[in-house]
N, C-alpha and C positions, 0 to 999 in steps of 0.2 A: 683557158689560161694556163693550166698545168702543162699542156702540150707545148705551148709557146715557151714557157720557162725551160723545158727539157731541150728544146731546139736551140735556144739561146745559150744554155749551159754547154751543150755539145759543141757549138760553134766557137765559143770562147776557149774551150779546152783545146780544140784543134788549132786555133790561132796562137795560143800561148806556146804550144809545142813547136809549131812552125817558126815562130819568132826567135826562139832560142836556137833552133837548128840553123837559121840564117846567120846568127851571130857567131856560131861555132866555127873555129878555124883549125883545130887540131886534126892530125891524121888519124882517122878512126877506121878500124877494120872490124867487121861483124856488125850486126844490127840488133841492138837491144830492143826490148818491148817497153816502150815509154808510156807509162801512165802519167808521169809527171814530166815537165819540161827538163831537158838535159842540155847543159852548156858545156861544150868541149873546146877549151882554148889552150893554146900553147904550141911550141915548136916540136914537141915529142910525139909519141905514139900511144894510142889507146886501143886495146884489143878486147873485144867482147866475144865470148864463145856463144854457143847456142843457148837459147832460152834464158837469157839474162833479163830480169824485170827491174825497171827503174821507176821508183815512185809508187805511191798509193793514191788512187783517184779520190776515193771517198774518205778523205782524211782532212783534219783541220789545217794542215800545212800545205795542202795542194794549191790553194789560190794565191799564196804569198811566198812561194819558194820554188826552187829548182834544184836539180842535182848538178854539181860542179866538178868536172874532171879536168885537171890542169897539169899536163906534163910540160913543165916550163921551158926546158931547153931540148936541143936535138937528141941528146942521149937519154932523156927521161922517158919512162914508160909506165903505163898502168895496164895491168892484165887482169881480166875478170874471167874466171872459168865458167863452165856451163851450170845452169840451174841456180844462179845466184839471184837473190832478191835484195834490192837496195831500197831503203826508205827515203822519204822526202828530206830535204835539206842536207843531203849527203855531200861531203866535200872530200876529194882526194887530190892532193898536190904533191907532185913528184919533181924533184930537181936533179935527179941523177940515177941512183941505183935502182929505183923503181918501187912500185907497190904491186903485190901479187896476191890475189884473192882466190882461194880454192873453191872447187865445185860444191854445190849444195849449201852454201853459206847464206845465212839470213842476217841482214844488217838493218837495224832499226832507224828511226828518224833522228836527224841531227848528228849523225856520226861524222867525225873528221879524222882523216888519215894523212900523215905527213911523213916523207922520207928525209926531211931536212930540218935543221934548227932555224934556217933562214938567215940568221945573224949570229955573229960571235957573241959570247956573253961578256967578253972583256970590253969595258966602256971605251977605251982608247982606239979600238979597231972595230967596234960594233958595226959600223957602216961600210967598212972596207975589207975586212978579212973574209976568207972563205969559210962558210958555215960547215958544221959537221953534218955528214950525210951517211945514211945506211939504209939498205933495203928493208921494206916491211913485208913480212910473209905471213899470210893467214892461210892455214891449211883447210882441208875440206871438212864439211859438216860442222862449221863453227857458227854459233849464234851470238851476235853482238847486239846488246840492248840499246835503247835510245840514249842519245847525248853522250856517247863514248868518244874519247879522244885516243887515238893510237899514234904513238910517236916513233921517230926514226929508229931503225934497228930492231923493232919489236917483232917477235915471232910467236904466233899462237898456234899450237899444234892441234891436230884433228880432234873433233868431237867435244871441243871446249865451249864454255859459255862465258861471256863477259857481261857482268851486271850493268844495268843502266847507270850512267854518270861516271863510270870508271875512267881513269887515265892510265893507259897501258904503256909501260916503258920497260922492255926486257924480253927475255925468252922464257916461254912457259910450256910445260909438258902437255901431253894429250889427256883428254878427259877430265879437265879441271874446271872449276868455277872461279872466275876472277872477279874481284870487286874492290872498290876503294880508290883513294887518291893518295899515293900512287897505288896502282892495282897490285894485289897480292892474291895468292891462292886462298880462297875462303871455303872451298868444298870440292867434292868430286861429283862428276856426272855418273849417275847409275842408270844402266840400260835396262 
């Protein structure tokens, strides 16, 4: 019976990954290593360098989630450098300037990254005005904890750590620990 369960589990995993690949329509260059299903939708471009891992197979979120990469328009781009690990339930939505993730970055489960506000804050033009947009830049060797949200225009310099649950909005120097809502520097990384 144990062997049958293993075979069924493996078949279901292969089916889930294939199903989301079929639904994907974005222009993707590079080939990530998908443990979790990956949905790539949008008119823009997604670039994966070598050795990018998406998802964690033996995780509670594997069976009910997928990673979502969404460069929404033709000018939008999402670039992931080599040796990046992305957790389950990852969301990256770019509407223009783009999202750039540096090499050797670790990204936890439930992380969301946006390069746009998506809507104006002014009620009278909320549905019609052009939202504010700014590129998101995450340097190399950054560790981003679970359930972090990174907003438009944010820049996280190399060797930094973002604590679980933080909401990042702003530019931060190298080698710092960020935490809180909104995120602020709460410590330094010591090597």
